[in-house]
C-alpha positions in Angstrom: 16.2 46.9 -6.1 17.1 44.5 -8.9 20.1 43.0 -7.2 20.7 39.3 -6.8 19.1 37.3 -4.0 21.1 34.8 -1.9 20.0 32.1 0.5 22.4 30.9 3.2 21.2 27.7 4.9 22.2 26.5 8.3 20.8 23.4 10.1 19.8 24.0 13.8 18.7 21.4 16.3 14.9 22.1 15.8 14.7 24.0 12.6 16.6 25.1 9.5 17.7 28.8 9.4 17.7 30.5 6.0 19.3 33.9 5.9 18.0 35.8 2.9 20.1 38.7 1.4 19.6 40.8 -1.6 16.6 42.4 -3.2 13.0 41.0 -3.3 11.4 41.9 -6.6 9.6 40.2 -9.5 12.9 39.0 -10.9 13.9 37.3 -7.6 10.5 36.1 -6.5 10.8 32.7 -8.0 14.3 32.0 -6.6 13.1 32.9 -3.1 9.9 30.8 -3.4 11.5 27.8 -4.9 14.5 28.0 -2.6 12.4 28.0 0.5 10.2 25.1 -0.8 13.3 23.0 -1.6 14.7 23.6 1.8 11.5 22.5 3.4 11.5 19.4 1.2 14.6 18.2 3.0 12.5 17.6 6.1 13.4 19.9 8.9 11.1 20.4 11.9 10.5 24.0 10.8 12.0 26.8 8.7 13.0 30.2 10.0 13.8 32.8 7.4 15.9 35.8 8.5 14.9 38.7 6.3 16.6 41.6 8.0 19.1 41.9 5.2 16.5 41.6 2.5 15.6 44.7 0.6 11.9 45.2 0.2 11.3 47.6 -2.7 8.1 49.6 -3.0 6.4 46.9 -5.1 8.1 43.9 -3.6 6.0 40.7 -3.8 6.1 40.2 -0.1 3.1 37.8 -0.3 5.7 35.1 -1.4 6.2 34.3 2.3 2.4 33.6 2.8 2.4 31.4 -0.3 5.4 29.4 0.9 3.9 29.0 4.4 0.7 27.6 3.0 2.5 25.2 0.7 4.8 23.7 3.3 2.0 23.5 5.9 0.4 20.9 3.5 3.6 19.1 2.8 6.0 18.4 4.5 3.6 19.7 7.2 6.0 22.2 8.9 5.7 25.8 9.9 7.5 28.9 8.6 8.6 31.7 10.8 10.2 35.0 9.8 12.8 37.0 11.7 12.1 40.5 10.4 15.1 42.4 11.7 13.5 45.8 11.2 10.2 47.4 12.2 9.7 48.4 8.5 9.9 44.8 7.4 7.4 43.7 10.1 4.9 46.4 9.0 5.3 45.3 5.4 4.7 41.7 6.2 1.6 42.4 8.3 0.3 44.8 5.6 0.3 41.9 3.2 -1.3 39.5 5.6 1.8 37.3 6.0 1.3 37.1 9.8 -1.8 35.1 9.2 0.2 32.3 7.6 3.6 32.5 9.2 4.9 33.3 12.7 6.8 36.6 12.9 9.5 37.7 15.3 11.9 40.6 15.4 14.9 38.3 15.6 15.9 34.7 15.5 15.2 33.8 19.1 11.8 35.5 19.1 10.9 33.8 15.7 11.9 30.5 17.3 9.6 31.1 20.3 6.8 32.1 18.0 7.0 28.7 16.3 6.2 26.8 19.4 6.7 23.0 19.5 4.4 21.1 17.3 4.0 17.4 18.0 5.7 15.3 15.4 6.4 11.6 14.9 8.9 10.6 12.2 10.5 7.4 10.9 13.0 6.9 8.1 14.2 3.8 6.3 16.9 3.5 3.6 15.5 1.2 0.9 17.7 -1.3 -1.0 17.9 -1.1 -4.8 16.2 -4.5 -5.1 12.7 -5.9 -5.5 12.5 -6.2 -1.8 12.1 -2.4 -1.4 8.3 -2.2 -1.7 7.8 -4.9 0.9 10.2 -3.3 3.3 8.4 0.1 2.8 5.0 -1.5 3.4 6.3 -3.2 6.6 7.7 0.1 7.9 4.3 1.8 7.4 2.6 -1.1 9.4 5.1 -0.7 12.2 4.8 3.1 12.4 1.0 3.1 12.3 0.8 0.5 15.1 3.4 2.4 17.2 1.7 5.8 16.6 -1.9 4.5 17.1 -3.1 5.5 13.7 -4.0 2.1 12.2 -6.8 3.7 10.2 -4.0 4.8 7.8 -2.5 1.4 7.3 -4.4 0.4 4.1 -3.7 3.6 2.2 -0.3 4.0 3.7 1.0 0.6 2.6 -0.4 1.1 -0.9 1.3 4.5 -1.3 4.6 3.4 0.3 4.8 0.3 -1.9 4.0 2.2 -5.1 6.5 5.0 -4.4 9.2 2.5 -3.5 8.5 0.6 -6.7 8.7 3.8 -8.7 12.0 4.7 -7.2 13.6 1.3 -7.9 12.3 1.1 -11.5 12.9 4.7 -12.6 16.0 5.9 -10.8 19.5 4.6 -10.3 20.1 6.3 -6.9 19.6 5.2 -3.3 16.1 5.9 -2.0 14.8 6.7 1.5 11.3 6.2 2.9 10.2 9.0 5.2 7.0 8.9 7.3 5.7 11.8 9.3 2.7 12.1 11.5 1.6 15.7 12.3 -1.8 17.3 13.1 -3.6 14.0 12.4 -2.0 13.6 8.9 0.3 10.9 7.8 2.7 11.8 5.1 4.6 9.1 3.1 7.5 10.2 1.0 10.3 8.5 -0.9 13.4 10.6 -1.5 16.0 9.9 -4.1 18.9 11.7 -5.8 17.4 11.8 -9.3 16.2 15.3 -10.2 13.8 14.1 -12.9 10.2 14.6 -11.7 7.9 11.7 -11.2 5.1 12.0 -13.7 2.1 9.7 -14.1 1.5 8.0 -17.4 -1.2 9.8 -19.4 -3.3 6.8 -20.1 -2.2 3.8 -18.1 -3.7 0.3 -18.6 -4.2 -2.2 -15.9 -0.8 -3.8 -15.3 1.1 -1.3 -17.3 4.1 0.8 -16.2 3.1 4.2 -14.7 -0.1 3.0 -13.1 1.4 3.4 -9.6 1.3 7.2 -9.4 -2.4 7.0 -10.3 -3.0 4.7 -7.4 -1.1 7.1 -5.2 -3.2 10.0 -6.4 -6.4 8.1 -5.8 -5.4 7.1 -2.2 -4.0 10.5 -1.0 -5.6 13.7 -0.1 -2.7 15.5 -1.7 0.4 14.3 -3.5 3.3 15.8 -5.4 6.9 15.7 -6.5 9.2 18.3 -5.0 12.9 19.1 -5.7 15.1 19.2 -2.6 17.7 21.8 -1.7 20.3 19.1 -1.1 19.6 17.6 -4.5 17.2 15.1 -6.0 13.5 15.0 -5.2 10.8 13.8 -2.8 7.7 12.1 -4.1 5.1 12.5 -1.4 1.5 11.8 -0.4 -0.6 13.2 2.4 -3.1 10.9 4.0 -6.0 12.3 6.0 -9.6 11.4 6.7 -10.7 14.3 4.5 -12.0 14.0 0.9 -9.3 13.2 -1.6 -8.1 15.2 -4.5 -6.3 13.7 -7.4 -4.4 16.8 -8.7 -0.7 16.8 -8.0 0.8 19.7 -6.0 
């Protein structure tokens, strides 16, 4: 019951497959949760977790899958599906209400079918490590919003993209990539870099001072956050919607 937990990751054409082995218990809960969140942060179209070789103990925190499904539905806006492998696992997942948050299939093909095909538009741009990066990021947002017919996101989108690009250039020494996603009427703007240090807003920024940018991002976005990636580094992201905004980072 208290064995180690391993995650084997394989990229597939339309999703990332995560084969989970070992024991699910309070000691391994965090590794499973954080591992799945980090894999999702790398930007696949969907995540399928194969849990047939995962040991569910009598008090296993099975609700971790519902938690992960809710989180990645917000950002990066992708679905989670589970391939149960056994009838016992399927019953345990349904008993904990996981089926209300994640698609469930008995094997990988059925889990893939349960995912369906969500409409998605995506664009990426590698940003230079120069002062031109913010302008290029803003121009990419303008182009994408025009092509995708969501010009109502242009104002907030260019503000967020410019600030995230500026933050990456000023506070990291790695290459950075702008990633734009449009799904379910939400535009997500993310900048990915190889620096694992989290992006943190300054506690009391003054106009014109360093650190003000993330406060502008928080004001413009419905949700925003900084997520470590399975492949290394992090993604600083913001979700733009027509809903009321919140300023708390996720």
